[in-house]
MDAnalysis code that builds the backbone (N, CA, C; Angstrom):
import MDAnalysis as mda
import numpy as np

u = mda.Universe.empty(447, n_residues=149, atom_resindex=np.repeat(np.arange(149), 3), trajectory=True)
u.add_TopologyAttr("name", ["N", "CA", "C"] * 149)
u.add_TopologyAttr("resid", np.arange(1, 150))
u.add_TopologyAttr("resname", ["MET", "ALA", "PHE", "ASP", "ASP", "LEU", "LEU", "LYS", "LYS", "ASN", "SER", "VAL", "ARG", "SER", "PRO", "TRP", "LEU", "PHE", "ARG", "ILE", "ASN", "ALA", "GLY", "SER", "CYS", "ASN", "GLY", "CYS", "ASP", "VAL", "GLU", "LEU", "ALA", "THR", "THR", "ALA", "LEU", "ILE", "PRO", "ARG", "TYR", "ASP", "VAL", "GLU", "ARG", "LEU", "GLY", "CYS", "ARG", "TYR", "CYS", "GLY", "SER", "PRO", "ARG", "HIS", "ALA", "ASP", "ILE", "VAL", "LEU", "ILE", "THR", "GLY", "PRO", "LEU", "THR", "ALA", "ARG", "ILE", "HIS", "ASP", "GLN", "VAL", "LEU", "ARG", "VAL", "TRP", "ASN", "GLU", "ILE", "PRO", "GLU", "PRO", "LYS", "VAL", "THR", "VAL", "ALA", "VAL", "GLY", "ILE", "CYS", "PRO", "ILE", "SER", "GLY", "GLY", "VAL", "PHE", "ARG", "GLU", "GLY", "TYR", "SER", "ILE", "THR", "GLY", "PRO", "ILE", "ASP", "LYS", "TYR", "ILE", "PRO", "ILE", "ASP", "VAL", "ASN", "VAL", "PRO", "GLY", "CYS", "PRO", "PRO", "ARG", "PRO", "GLN", "ALA", "ILE", "LEU", "GLU", "ALA", "VAL", "ALA", "LEU", "GLY", "LEU", "LYS", "ILE", "TRP", "LYS", "GLN", "LYS", "LEU", "GLY", "LEU", "GLU", "ALA"])
u.atoms.positions = np.array([
    [82.902, 85.876, 110.940],
    [83.774, 86.420, 110.653],
    [84.639, 84.956, 110.464],
    [85.236, 84.914, 109.255],
    [86.218, 84.011, 108.807],
    [87.342, 83.369, 109.834],
    [87.832, 82.364, 109.902],
    [88.982, 82.102, 110.720],
    [90.181, 82.743, 110.148],
    [90.429, 82.810, 109.101],
    [91.426, 83.292, 108.332],
    [91.627, 85.104, 108.895],
    [90.376, 85.557, 108.800],
    [90.286, 86.945, 109.207],
    [90.472, 86.972, 110.758],
    [90.057, 86.310, 111.431],
    [90.228, 86.167, 112.999],
    [91.680, 86.169, 113.166],
    [92.365, 85.219, 112.491],
    [93.886, 85.131, 112.631],
    [94.485, 86.374, 112.441],
    [94.201, 86.591, 111.039],
    [95.041, 87.993, 110.615],
    [94.785, 89.020, 111.606],
    [93.607, 89.092, 112.289],
    [93.297, 90.298, 113.105],
    [94.099, 90.414, 114.480],
    [94.162, 88.950, 115.023],
    [94.744, 88.787, 115.951],
    [96.283, 88.738, 116.248],
    [96.861, 88.421, 115.169],
    [98.393, 88.002, 115.042],
    [99.072, 89.415, 114.525],
    [98.444, 90.423, 114.486],
    [98.905, 91.502, 114.149],
    [100.378, 91.964, 114.948],
    [101.503, 92.253, 114.464],
    [102.567, 92.622, 115.557],
    [102.512, 93.998, 115.775],
    [103.462, 94.741, 116.535],
    [103.614, 96.088, 116.871],
    [104.245, 96.481, 115.530],
    [104.000, 97.715, 115.096],
    [105.052, 98.367, 114.070],
    [106.254, 98.938, 114.277],
    [107.188, 98.520, 113.562],
    [108.709, 98.847, 113.875],
    [109.064, 100.349, 113.120],
    [109.632, 101.348, 113.750],
    [109.917, 102.330, 112.826],
    [111.316, 102.304, 112.367],
    [111.724, 103.210, 111.294],
    [113.022, 103.329, 111.033],
    [113.085, 104.732, 110.694],
    [114.258, 104.989, 110.705],
    [114.630, 106.744, 110.495],
    [115.625, 106.902, 109.047],
    [115.197, 107.529, 108.412],
    [116.167, 107.947, 107.076],
    [116.412, 109.395, 107.416],
    [117.725, 109.417, 107.219],
    [118.105, 111.034, 107.293],
    [118.551, 111.610, 105.832],
    [117.732, 112.340, 105.245],
    [118.035, 112.364, 103.721],
    [118.715, 114.010, 103.564],
    [119.761, 114.151, 104.455],
    [120.312, 115.389, 104.369],
    [120.291, 116.538, 105.391],
    [119.451, 116.017, 106.503],
    [118.991, 116.916, 107.511],
    [119.998, 117.624, 108.196],
    [119.783, 118.853, 108.712],
    [120.853, 119.390, 109.963],
    [120.724, 118.876, 111.446],
    [119.932, 117.895, 111.546],
    [119.898, 116.997, 112.674],
    [119.059, 117.627, 113.676],
    [118.286, 118.924, 113.498],
    [117.375, 119.454, 114.236],
    [116.316, 118.528, 114.440],
    [115.598, 117.881, 113.462],
    [114.674, 117.076, 113.380],
    [115.072, 115.377, 113.924],
    [116.365, 115.137, 113.868],
    [116.646, 113.922, 114.459],
    [116.690, 114.089, 115.905],
    [116.917, 115.365, 116.578],
    [117.372, 115.524, 118.096],
    [115.705, 115.262, 118.329],
    [114.802, 115.881, 117.750],
    [113.458, 116.042, 118.230],
    [112.933, 114.339, 118.195],
    [113.489, 113.699, 117.157],
    [113.074, 112.235, 116.864],
    [113.587, 111.161, 118.225],
    [114.739, 111.477, 118.728],
    [115.478, 110.929, 119.589],
    [114.609, 111.492, 121.051],
    [114.212, 112.716, 120.877],
    [113.194, 112.970, 122.160],
    [111.959, 111.993, 122.268],
    [111.284, 111.826, 121.217],
    [110.212, 110.942, 121.361],
    [110.390, 109.301, 121.652],
    [111.883, 109.154, 121.345],
    [112.287, 107.681, 121.637],
    [112.756, 107.586, 122.974],
    [113.390, 108.510, 123.641],
    [114.216, 108.241, 124.898],
    [113.376, 108.998, 126.061],
    [112.928, 109.985, 125.935],
    [112.292, 110.742, 127.366],
    [110.892, 110.320, 127.410],
    [110.597, 109.549, 128.637],
    [109.164, 109.179, 129.091],
    [108.194, 109.904, 128.684],
    [108.227, 111.329, 128.608],
    [107.124, 112.127, 128.618],
    [106.643, 111.991, 126.930],
    [107.329, 111.658, 126.303],
    [107.066, 111.591, 124.679],
    [107.179, 110.376, 124.160],
    [107.483, 109.317, 124.999],
    [107.646, 107.981, 124.727],
    [106.986, 107.256, 123.538],
    [107.412, 107.096, 122.414],
    [106.631, 106.495, 121.349],
    [106.596, 105.035, 121.649],
    [106.994, 104.226, 122.280],
    [106.679, 103.076, 122.738],
    [105.513, 102.900, 123.350],
    [105.000, 103.736, 123.981],
    [103.560, 103.681, 124.307],
    [102.228, 103.263, 123.463],
    [102.679, 103.808, 122.230],
    [101.842, 103.438, 121.035],
    [102.232, 102.116, 120.479],
    [103.053, 101.351, 121.063],
    [103.556, 99.820, 120.591],
    [104.540, 100.333, 119.636],
    [105.203, 101.066, 119.266],
    [105.973, 101.178, 118.166],
    [107.527, 101.127, 118.662],
    [108.433, 100.460, 118.060],
    [109.644, 100.444, 118.448],
    [110.850, 100.793, 117.383],
    [111.956, 101.392, 117.458],
    [112.603, 101.376, 116.519],
    [113.684, 100.352, 116.203],
    [113.701, 100.239, 114.812],
    [114.525, 99.191, 114.320],
    [115.935, 99.635, 113.580],
    [117.037, 98.756, 113.573],
    [118.067, 99.168, 112.542],
    [117.921, 98.697, 111.338],
    [117.203, 97.926, 110.783],
    [117.183, 97.457, 109.683],
    [115.788, 98.203, 108.761],
    [115.984, 98.576, 107.381],
    [114.819, 99.041, 106.599],
    [114.002, 97.790, 106.193],
    [114.361, 96.486, 106.301],
    [113.614, 95.199, 105.945],
    [112.859, 94.687, 107.030],
    [113.033, 95.523, 108.187],
    [112.109, 94.963, 109.434],
    [111.144, 96.376, 109.765],
    [111.374, 97.551, 109.041],
    [110.459, 98.656, 109.330],
    [108.985, 98.365, 108.699],
    [108.162, 99.151, 109.240],
    [106.544, 99.225, 108.951],
    [106.295, 100.839, 108.640],
    [106.899, 101.743, 109.643],
    [106.761, 103.180, 109.586],
    [108.085, 103.688, 109.204],
    [108.206, 104.654, 107.990],
    [109.515, 105.364, 108.088],
    [109.479, 106.712, 107.989],
    [110.257, 107.125, 109.020],
    [110.540, 108.673, 109.252],
    [111.359, 109.135, 108.450],
    [111.296, 110.340, 107.954],
    [112.291, 111.019, 106.894],
    [112.617, 112.264, 107.392],
    [113.796, 112.680, 107.520],
    [114.069, 113.987, 107.671],
    [115.186, 114.480, 106.571],
    [115.195, 115.871, 106.731],
    [115.994, 116.513, 105.730],
    [115.412, 116.759, 104.326],
    [115.967, 117.504, 103.594],
    [115.739, 117.960, 102.235],
    [115.869, 117.266, 100.900],
    [116.572, 116.105, 101.303],
    [117.017, 115.225, 100.116],
    [117.982, 115.706, 99.302],
    [119.207, 115.558, 99.533],
    [120.323, 116.350, 98.978],
    [120.758, 115.234, 97.646],
    [121.231, 115.908, 96.583],
    [122.089, 115.049, 95.544],
    [122.867, 114.129, 96.019],
    [123.470, 114.416, 97.143],
    [124.641, 113.349, 97.215],
    [124.155, 111.953, 97.866],
    [123.208, 112.101, 98.447],
    [122.416, 110.749, 98.889],
    [121.229, 110.403, 98.499],
    [120.862, 111.162, 97.461],
    [119.418, 111.033, 96.609],
    [119.197, 109.303, 96.398],
    [120.030, 108.623, 95.577],
    [120.105, 107.450, 95.177],
    [120.056, 106.305, 96.357],
    [120.838, 106.763, 97.386],
    [120.851, 106.137, 98.716],
    [119.564, 105.731, 99.435],
    [118.960, 106.946, 99.434],
    [117.807, 107.156, 100.151],
    [116.683, 106.483, 99.440],
    [116.509, 106.557, 98.062],
    [115.732, 105.657, 97.379],
    [115.718, 104.466, 97.499],
    [117.308, 103.837, 97.555],
    [117.267, 102.172, 97.797],
    [117.007, 101.801, 98.913],
    [117.290, 102.461, 100.234],
    [116.894, 101.976, 101.459],
    [115.219, 102.093, 101.574],
    [114.602, 103.340, 100.844],
    [113.191, 102.934, 101.041],
    [112.482, 101.974, 100.193],
    [113.075, 101.577, 99.286],
    [112.682, 100.653, 98.490],
    [112.895, 99.115, 98.975],
    [114.045, 99.146, 100.136],
    [114.050, 97.840, 100.901],
    [112.960, 97.627, 101.791],
    [112.180, 98.676, 102.488],
    [111.218, 98.716, 103.203],
    [109.856, 97.758, 102.592],
    [109.451, 96.632, 103.260],
    [108.462, 95.923, 102.653],
    [107.009, 96.478, 102.844],
    [106.261, 96.075, 101.879],
    [104.861, 96.619, 101.866],
    [104.069, 95.668, 102.938],
    [103.263, 96.446, 103.628],
    [102.698, 97.794, 103.351],
    [103.462, 98.772, 103.987],
    [103.850, 99.899, 103.867],
    [104.873, 100.859, 104.676],
    [104.081, 102.058, 104.922],
    [104.530, 103.063, 105.793],
    [104.047, 104.479, 105.886],
    [104.919, 105.005, 105.776],
    [105.197, 106.515, 105.176],
    [106.150, 107.220, 105.249],
    [105.600, 108.607, 105.803],
    [106.344, 108.806, 106.964],
    [106.294, 110.253, 107.523],
    [107.282, 111.165, 107.359],
    [106.964, 112.387, 106.743],
    [107.886, 113.444, 106.353],
    [107.962, 114.204, 107.708],
    [109.164, 114.056, 108.456],
    [109.191, 114.912, 109.913],
    [110.301, 116.281, 109.399],
    [109.600, 117.347, 109.705],
    [109.760, 118.698, 109.421],
    [109.637, 119.475, 108.185],
    [109.900, 120.461, 108.102],
    [109.496, 121.300, 106.759],
    [110.454, 120.897, 105.486],
    [111.879, 120.502, 105.900],
    [112.693, 120.144, 104.888],
    [112.342, 119.055, 103.980],
    [111.662, 118.038, 104.475],
    [111.182, 116.929, 103.422],
    [110.046, 117.347, 102.608],
    [109.325, 118.283, 103.405],
    [108.104, 118.725, 102.626],
    [108.203, 119.577, 101.512],
    [109.208, 120.713, 101.898],
    [109.471, 121.562, 100.816],
    [110.945, 121.905, 100.566],
    [111.755, 121.504, 101.430],
    [113.135, 121.629, 101.243],
    [113.651, 123.019, 102.268],
    [112.488, 123.322, 102.862],
    [112.990, 124.614, 103.915],
    [113.584, 125.384, 103.478],
    [114.708, 125.839, 104.420],
    [115.513, 127.038, 104.081],
    [116.676, 126.494, 102.904],
    [116.630, 125.187, 102.690],
    [117.694, 124.896, 101.482],
    [117.084, 124.662, 100.275],
    [115.658, 124.736, 100.322],
    [115.096, 124.605, 99.003],
    [115.421, 125.004, 97.698],
    [116.209, 126.293, 97.419],
    [116.884, 126.828, 96.241],
    [118.113, 126.485, 96.078],
    [118.915, 125.710, 97.062],
    [120.393, 124.972, 96.945],
    [120.414, 124.248, 95.952],
    [121.763, 124.515, 95.560],
    [122.241, 123.736, 94.293],
    [122.268, 122.277, 94.426],
    [122.130, 121.889, 95.916],
    [122.646, 120.431, 96.031],
    [121.201, 119.620, 96.525],
    [120.291, 120.461, 96.157],
    [118.949, 119.859, 96.892],
    [117.853, 119.225, 95.661],
    [117.549, 118.048, 95.834],
    [116.767, 117.539, 94.740],
    [115.428, 117.293, 95.067],
    [114.912, 117.575, 96.599],
    [113.672, 117.357, 97.011],
    [112.772, 118.483, 96.397],
    [111.566, 118.394, 96.937],
    [111.021, 117.626, 98.271],
    [110.809, 116.384, 97.741],
    [110.992, 115.262, 99.011],
    [110.908, 114.206, 98.970],
    [109.645, 113.596, 97.997],
    [108.376, 114.094, 98.260],
    [107.342, 113.592, 97.560],
    [107.460, 113.678, 96.105],
    [108.596, 114.057, 95.456],
    [108.716, 114.034, 93.898],
    [108.907, 112.516, 93.763],
    [109.524, 112.220, 94.563],
    [110.076, 110.554, 94.538],
    [109.607, 109.385, 95.256],
    [109.007, 109.795, 96.308],
    [108.524, 108.857, 97.450],
    [107.248, 109.303, 97.833],
    [106.161, 108.342, 97.843],
    [104.583, 108.939, 98.352],
    [104.917, 109.085, 99.786],
    [104.221, 110.292, 100.364],
    [104.251, 110.732, 101.621],
    [103.053, 110.479, 102.456],
    [102.790, 109.822, 103.503],
    [101.244, 109.442, 104.112],
    [101.128, 110.504, 105.028],
    [102.249, 111.014, 106.066],
    [101.989, 111.938, 106.790],
    [102.943, 112.926, 106.852],
    [102.463, 114.237, 106.938],
    [103.546, 115.238, 107.124],
    [103.581, 115.869, 108.128],
    [104.636, 115.982, 108.967],
    [104.969, 116.874, 110.312],
    [105.633, 118.192, 109.852],
    [104.838, 119.352, 109.863],
    [105.656, 120.490, 109.513],
    [106.383, 121.003, 110.961],
    [107.363, 122.055, 110.657],
    [108.004, 122.521, 111.866],
    [109.492, 122.615, 111.435],
    [110.268, 123.597, 112.211],
    [111.551, 123.354, 111.933],
    [112.268, 123.699, 113.261],
    [112.585, 122.602, 114.278],
    [112.147, 121.319, 113.909],
    [110.692, 121.445, 114.803],
    [109.928, 120.071, 114.152],
    [108.857, 119.831, 114.713],
    [108.849, 119.440, 116.106],
    [107.533, 119.785, 117.131],
    [107.771, 119.601, 118.327],
    [107.582, 118.149, 118.668],
    [107.969, 117.584, 119.645],
    [107.839, 115.955, 119.940],
    [106.328, 115.724, 119.939],
    [105.528, 116.568, 120.669],
    [104.125, 116.140, 120.558],
    [103.529, 116.048, 119.001],
    [104.002, 116.702, 118.233],
    [103.609, 116.644, 116.765],
    [104.380, 115.373, 116.085],
    [105.470, 115.226, 116.504],
    [105.759, 113.876, 115.799],
    [105.084, 112.369, 116.421],
    [104.764, 112.794, 117.911],
    [104.119, 111.251, 118.362],
    [102.792, 111.531, 117.756],
    [102.039, 112.760, 117.463],
    [100.724, 112.297, 116.683],
    [100.894, 112.124, 115.476],
    [101.829, 112.231, 114.662],
    [102.021, 111.789, 113.294],
    [102.101, 110.222, 113.187],
    [103.038, 109.864, 114.399],
    [103.442, 108.167, 114.515],
    [102.174, 107.721, 114.672],
    [101.256, 108.311, 115.564],
    [99.784, 107.711, 115.743],
    [99.182, 107.636, 114.782],
    [98.937, 108.630, 113.957],
    [98.387, 108.633, 112.625],
    [99.101, 107.687, 111.486],
    [100.264, 107.448, 111.575],
    [100.772, 106.507, 110.509],
    [100.263, 105.228, 111.104],
    [100.345, 104.865, 112.206],
    [100.051, 103.744, 112.667],
    [98.651, 103.227, 112.425],
    [97.631, 104.153, 112.448],
    [96.236, 104.115, 111.890],
    [96.299, 103.821, 110.394],
    [97.254, 104.475, 109.855],
    [97.393, 104.116, 108.233],
    [97.701, 102.795, 108.051],
    [98.803, 102.468, 108.824],
    [99.427, 101.058, 108.569],
    [98.448, 100.058, 108.772],
    [97.624, 100.297, 109.955],
    [96.600, 99.290, 109.988],
    [95.441, 99.112, 109.063],
    [95.292, 100.011, 108.355],
    [94.380, 100.315, 107.256],
    [94.753, 99.404, 106.173],
    [96.243, 99.757, 106.004],
    [96.742, 98.835, 104.765],
    [96.695, 97.318, 105.046],
    [96.759, 96.930, 106.168],
    [96.944, 95.826, 106.665],
    [95.544, 95.204, 106.660],
    [94.480, 95.894, 106.505],
    [93.319, 95.534, 106.559],
    [92.412, 95.418, 107.843],
    [93.022, 95.818, 108.592],
    [92.708, 95.707, 109.968],
    [91.805, 96.885, 110.577],
    [91.517, 97.930, 110.119],
    [90.678, 99.140, 110.340],
    [89.855, 99.437, 109.185],
    [88.793, 99.984, 109.370],
    [87.942, 100.576, 108.045],
    [88.058, 101.915, 107.954],
])
């Protein structure tokens, strides 16, 4: 193993999570708070931490069906996240629009505009499912960094 490869493998930092609300009813956001705050589902045991800036994020968690009102802002914020990034769609709304899919103000599903790496179905999804999706996102992130085969 070359020195550069060894340095790259041993200098990887913990991934940071960033949440984007794309017009959610906040049901999924409450479950995301559960995975962050309650020790039983603590996402920090995976080495992940939430950050306040998209420029520091590695894994982005998107909730909501993508409304017309914030469509451009969501895409702008998502584009601020540096590569390699992993996108996790949390809940049925970002996946298909959910109960809002036929609404006049819905431009989603999100995968029409943003590539999604992991889907977490549910309305709202259970904290265990969110935690499992973050773990899968972490594995994908490491693959994108070239740290796992």
